[in-house]
N, C-alpha and C positions, 0 to 999 in steps of 0.2 A: 293571536299573532295572527297566524298561517290564514287568517280568512281575511286578513287589511290586507295580506300583503300578496293576495291573491290575483292580485289584478296583475300589479310587476310582473310575476311571474309566467302566465298568461299573455302577457305584452310582448315578452321577449321570444317566447314559442311561436309565435303570429308572423312578427319581424322575420326569424330567421327560415319561416314557411315562406315567406313572399319573397325573399330574399335570392332562397333556393331553389326557386321552383320558377323565379323570375314572373311571377303571377303579376297581369297587369288589368287594373280593375277600374272601373267611374266612379263606383260611390261604394260607401261602406254601411252596410245593416248590421244592427250590433243587437242579436236578443236577450234581455233584460240590461240592465242599467250597471249590475256589477256580478259577474268581471266583466261581463263582455262589451260593455258600453264605456269604461276606462279603457278598453285595447281598444277602443274602436278610435275616442277622443284622442288618445297617444299618435293612432297610424295614420290620425287627418290632420295633424301637427307639420309629420313626416314628410305627408303624400301630399296634402292638400285640395284631400277629396272630398265631396260632401257626404254628413256620417246622415246617419238617420238612426237610433233609437228605438223600438220595444221595450215598452216597459210592464211587465206580464202579472207577478205576483206579489211575493211577499218582498219582491226590490222596490214594489212602490208605496205598501201598506206595513213594511216591520222596519227595513233596514235605514230611511233614512230616519225615523224615530229612536235609535236604538241607545243613539248618547249623539251630543253635540261633534263629533268627530266625523259618522257614518252621515250625516245631515249635511254637514260642509262638503265631502267627496261626493252624496249624491248631489244634489244641487250644481256641484261643478263640471261632474260629465257632463248631466244636463244641460246647461249653458251651452256647454259647446255644441249640443246636435246643432241640426240645422233644420231635423225634422224630428216631432215626438210619435211617434203611435203608441195608443196604450188599446189595452183588449175590452175595456170595460166601462163605461159610465162613472161607476166608481169609483176605478183608479184615476180617470180624470177630474175628478172633484177633488183626489186626494191634489195630485199635480199640481192643482192650482191654487191650493197653498202656499206653493214654492213661488209665485212670481212670476214665471217666465217668461222671457220673449218669444222665444221659439213657440212657431205653428203649432199645434198640436192635432191630428186627427184618432178617430174611434175606430178601430179596426176590430173584431173580436177575433177570435182562434176558430179555426174551422175541424174540418176530417178527411182522412180518403176514403173519397167514398169507392174505391176499386175495391180497398180490403175491408171497411164496415156497412155492410148492405146485408137485408133479410137474408139468411140460411134457413133451412127445415130445422125447427127445436126439436126434435128428434133425431135427425142427423147430429147436429151441434151434440145432441147430449150422447148416443152412441158414440162418440168419437172418443169424447171426456171421459166414459165412463162413469154418467152422473146416474142417478136413478129417475124411471120413467114417471113414476106413479109419486112424485113430489112437487111441492111446487118451490121452487128454486127465487130465493132473494141473493142478488149478486153486489158485491162490493170490491171495486178495481183501484188499488191509491195505495202511496206507500206507507211502510205500517210509522208515521210520524205524530205527535200529538195532534197538530194541526188536522188530520185530517178526522177524526172524532170519531175513528172505530170502537172507540170505549163506548156512546154513546148507543151505537148502532147493539153494539153485544146485549146491552142493559137493555135495549128496548125488547130485543129480543126474547127476554123472560117473560113477556107482557104477550106477545105474538102468537109463542109457543102455548100459551093458557087458552087463546080462543080458539088458533087453529090447531090443528092437527097436520100430518105431514108436511114439516116444514124445514127445509132448508137452507141454512146461511151461508154464503161462501164469499171468502175474504182474498182478495189475489193479491200478492204485492209484500212488498218485503220493506225491514226498514228496523230500526229501533227499540220500538215500541213491542215486537214481536213478543217478547218473555211476559212482559205483562199484559199482553191482552191473552195469552192462554193461561194466565192464570186468574184470570178474569173468567175464560169462558168454564173452567175448573168450579171457580168459588159458586157460581152461579149452576153447575149441573148444568151446562148446557154444551155436552161434550159430543150427544147425537145428533146436535143440531144447531152446530158452527164448527165451520173447519177453517181452519187458517192453512190457506196453499200455497204459500212462499212465490214468489215471483214467478213471472210466465213469459217469453216472446211473445214481443209485438203482432207478429203475427197469427197467434193463439188467440188473443184478445176477443175478438167477431165471434169465435165459438163460443167462446163463455160468454156472451153478451147474447147473443139467440138463445143459447142454452135456458138463459133466464125467465121467471114470468115479469120481476118489478128489478128495476138496479135503484141502489141506493148509495148516495152520497154525504153522508151524515160531515162537511168538514166546520170546521171553527172558522176558516177564511180560506179565500180563495181569488182570484185574479179573474180568468173566465175558462176553468176546466176543459180541456181537450175532452175527457174521456166522458163528458154531458154530452158533448155533440156525437161522439161515436156511441152512443148510447141510442140518439135520436135515429142517427144515421142506420142504425137497424131495427128500427120500430118500434123501440122499444121504453114502455112508459119511465119517468126518470121522480124518483122520491130524494128532495135535499132539504137542504140549508139556505134559508134566506140571508147567503154571505156574496158580498162582491159581484160580480156580472151575473150571478145564476138567477136571481129574480130578473134579468133584461132578457135572458132566453126563455127563461119558462112560465111563460106568460099569460096561461091557460091552464086549466087541468083536464085539459085538452091533452097537453104534454105530460104533467106530473102535478106530484103535489109537495108545494113548500112547508118547513114549520121552522120553528127558531132553533138556533143551533144549542148545545146543550141540554136540551128536551129529550128524553127519551120516552116521557112521555107519550109529545106531541109525534115522534117519528114514528112510536109502536103503533099509534093509531092509525099514523097515516100510511102504514105500510099496509095494515090490513084493510084499510079502506082501500089502495091500489091493488092489493091479490084477490079482490071481490068486485072490481071493477069491471065494465066491459069496454076494454079503450077499441079506439077507432085506428087501427096498425098504421092505414093509408092517410090519416091525417098528418098524423108522425113524420111519418115519410116525407110524406111534399114539403112540410113544414123545413125538415132539416135540408131540404136543397138550399138555401141560401145560401149554405156555411159550407158547402164542401170547398177543398180549397181552391179547386178552380176559378170559385164564384171571390174567393177571399184575397185567392191573386190580383185578380182585377182590380180589385182597392188598391191593393198594396201597390200596384206596376201605378198606377197613378199617381201614388206617388213618387214613386221614383224618378217619373217625365218631370212631376213638377220642379222637384227636389234638381236636376240634372240641368234641365232649360234654366235655373234660377243659377244654377253656378256657372253657365254660359255665357248669361247676360251681362 
């Protein structure tokens, strides 16, 4: 019930803030169709300003398909937008099922290149007190079922049979922590897998730079920001063929992709990645197109078009 009322609560908070601070604005840009898009649609009605909505992930591939009420709610919100941005082709194809007349653009997520950039692996490991003599596998993400950490942990059983001195570090907090801890203990991986909990965002670049291979075993995604952050640090990406990931990891010069929920394939991909010579400069050069500075140019073009149409 609360999730269905979340939008109305958020709208009242936003409206009160706008009135209190006397905020003047030319357009509304809402990230995620619900609840932010709901808030944007309500504000558009009051202030008569153009509305842009960016659909990211679960708000596109999950929420509209939960039941008829959610489907109608999401469609209603999208139909009030002047322009819809989505972060991947896979999201775009889902949105086409709604038969919307609103113009759509595909603009991927990006990353902060001032924060996520190459740092010495040894310096990063010293800072984080990570062993220098082990190969490090890193995963960063909320500990929720959709992130697929269960399959990474299962894959590690096979990985350590083939490779010694391996340490898998999982950064993130969430509802699945206890279940994942039980799985680690059941598989006897206490010396090889560590659940580190959540970390400050400013600390994540050091964790990425400290690793040999980054792994994201998600069951579904929009276009995960952490993938771009990984590339921005010049690290190879091992992940699953879901959402917009295959649209970015387009060759094995950047990473290796496997099917979701397949820990055998994932283990093989990790082993291959650990033993491959990666061209860091190639990865870094490829990542440049996804810096927020570059992505912002595309978003600004949409802003200009929407404002121009609104004045016409």
